[in-house]
C-alpha positions as a printed Julia matrix, in Angstrom:
90×3 Matrix{Float64}:
  -0.11  -0.02    0.01
   1.49   3.43   -1.05
   1.78   6.05    1.52
   0.88   9.76    0.22
   1.74  11.32    3.7
   3.81  14.17    2.76
   7.5   13.82    4.73
   8.75  17.06    5.36
   7.16  20.34    6.96
   6.41  23.29    4.4
   7.65  26.82    5.65
   7.05  30.1     4.72
   9.03  33.03    5.75
   8.37  36.54    5.16
   9.87  39.38    5.9
   8.6   42.74    5.42
   6.58  41.85    2.22
   9.43  42.54    0.71
  11.01  38.97    0.74
   9.91  35.53    0.81
  11.3   31.94    0.95
   9.4   29.16    1.4
  10.88  24.94    1.28
   9.36  22.28   -0.44
   8.64  23.84   -3.86
   8.79  20.91   -6.6
   8.4   23.74   -9.95
   7.42  27.17  -10.72
   4.8   26.85  -12.86
   4.84  30.89  -14.05
   5.6   33.97  -13.11
   5.51  37.35  -14.0
   6.46  41.05  -12.32
   2.68  40.96  -10.51
   1.96  36.92  -10.1
   4.37  33.58   -9.54
   2.64  30.49   -9.39
   4.65  27.54   -7.56
   3.77  24.0    -7.24
   5.0   22.46   -3.68
   4.28  19.97   -2.13
   0.96  21.05   -0.34
  -0.63  21.99   -3.75
  -0.66  25.23   -5.62
   0.45  28.4    -3.98
  -0.09  32.25   -5.67
   2.06  34.73   -4.78
   0.57  38.34   -5.91
   2.45  41.82   -5.61
   4.2   44.3    -7.87
   7.95  43.81   -9.23
   7.79  40.38   -8.06
  11.4   38.77   -8.76
  13.12  35.45   -8.32
  16.24  34.97   -6.59
  16.67  31.15   -6.05
  15.12  28.14   -6.76
  17.24  24.76   -5.67
  15.77  22.08   -7.64
  17.41  19.39   -5.04
  16.22  20.8    -2.11
  13.4   22.87   -2.81
  14.75  25.74   -1.2
  12.85  29.15   -3.09
  13.34  32.54   -2.52
  12.28  36.15   -4.03
  11.65  39.62   -3.4
   9.15  42.73   -4.33
   6.31  44.0    -2.77
   4.32  40.95   -1.9
   0.09  42.08   -1.41
  -0.92  38.13   -0.9
  -0.05  34.18   -0.99
  -2.56  31.91   -1.21
  -3.1   28.27   -2.17
  -5.31  27.02   -4.88
  -7.22  23.8    -5.34
  -7.44  24.73   -8.61
  -4.32  22.52  -10.93
  -3.41  22.55  -14.28
  -5.79  19.04  -15.38
  -8.83  21.6   -14.33
 -11.04  23.2   -16.83
 -10.62  22.29  -20.74
  -7.8   20.38  -20.65
  -9.39  17.68  -18.14
 -12.69  17.0   -20.42
 -10.04  16.03  -22.83
  -8.63  13.06  -20.74
 -12.42  11.44  -19.35
């Protein structure tokens, strides 16, 4: 039987809404100067703000860091497979 539990905790550290560090990042799905979408061990994380810049992503450890004026961070239940693409694979 396969165990689907998360083996490591995910940490999010924001400093003065100007820098952000996240552990447990699998991939950067998309990024612009106003929005960064991360695939994490806890689901999709959307970061919104202004003048956002990715400063580091270590693929081996899953550590991510960025700078900019951060206005929000939220987890989304939607995935790439939601919407029209999901209908193709039914």
